[in-house]
C-alpha positions as CSV (number, residue, x, y, z in Angstrom):
1,M,0.4,-0.5,-0.5
2,Q,2.6,2.1,0.9
3,Q,5.2,1.6,-2.5
4,R,1.8,2.4,-4.4
5,A,1.8,6.2,-2.3
6,R,4.7,6.6,-3.3
7,S,4.8,5.9,-6.6
8,A,1.6,7.8,-7.2
9,V,3.1,10.9,-5.7
10,D,5.8,10.0,-7.8
11,G,4.1,10.1,-11.4
12,N,5.3,6.6,-11.8
13,V,1.6,4.6,-11.4
14,Q,1.9,1.6,-13.4
15,Q,-1.0,0.2,-13.1
16,S,-2.2,-3.9,-13.8
17,P,-5.2,-5.5,-15.1
18,A,-7.1,-7.0,-12.4
19,E,-6.6,-10.9,-13.8
20,A,-8.6,-13.7,-12.6
21,P,-7.0,-16.4,-10.9
22,P,-7.1,-20.1,-13.3
23,R,-9.6,-21.9,-12.7
24,K,-8.5,-25.4,-11.4
25,K,-9.4,-28.2,-14.0
26,T,-10.8,-32.0,-12.8
27,P,-9.1,-35.1,-14.5
28,L,-12.1,-35.3,-17.2
29,G,-11.1,-31.4,-18.2
30,I,-14.4,-29.6,-16.7
31,D,-13.5,-26.6,-14.6
32,E,-14.6,-27.3,-10.7
33,E,-17.4,-24.7,-10.8
34,K,-18.8,-26.2,-13.9
35,A,-18.4,-29.9,-11.6
36,L,-20.0,-28.7,-9.1
37,I,-23.1,-27.0,-10.8
38,G,-23.5,-29.9,-12.2
39,M,-23.7,-32.1,-9.3
40,L,-26.1,-29.7,-8.2
41,I,-28.1,-30.2,-11.1
42,Y,-28.1,-33.6,-10.8
43,L,-29.3,-33.7,-6.7
44,L,-31.8,-31.1,-6.9
45,Y,-33.0,-33.3,-9.9
46,K,-33.3,-36.4,-8.2
47,Q,-35.2,-34.4,-5.3
48,G,-37.9,-33.0,-7.9
49,A,-37.0,-29.9,-7.9
50,D,-38.7,-27.1,-9.8
51,L,-37.6,-27.5,-13.7
52,K,-37.5,-23.4,-13.8
53,L,-34.7,-24.1,-11.1
54,L,-33.1,-26.6,-13.0
55,L,-33.0,-25.2,-16.2
56,G,-32.2,-21.5,-14.6
57,L,-28.6,-23.8,-13.2
58,A,-27.9,-25.7,-16.5
59,Y,-27.7,-21.7,-18.0
60,L,-24.8,-21.3,-15.9
61,L,-23.1,-24.2,-17.3
62,I,-23.0,-22.7,-20.9
């Protein structure tokens, strides 16, 4: 924080674009987030969840 403040005073502001960390991949090549959503859809389907809810979650996989 102090280093950033000093560089702003000096006029040497270097702003790097914020990058999201890379997603972890499962052994099948599916990222962790999509695998979790897929399992949630499966569990909710087995419990008799509303079709609109399942379709909304499936949309997140696109």
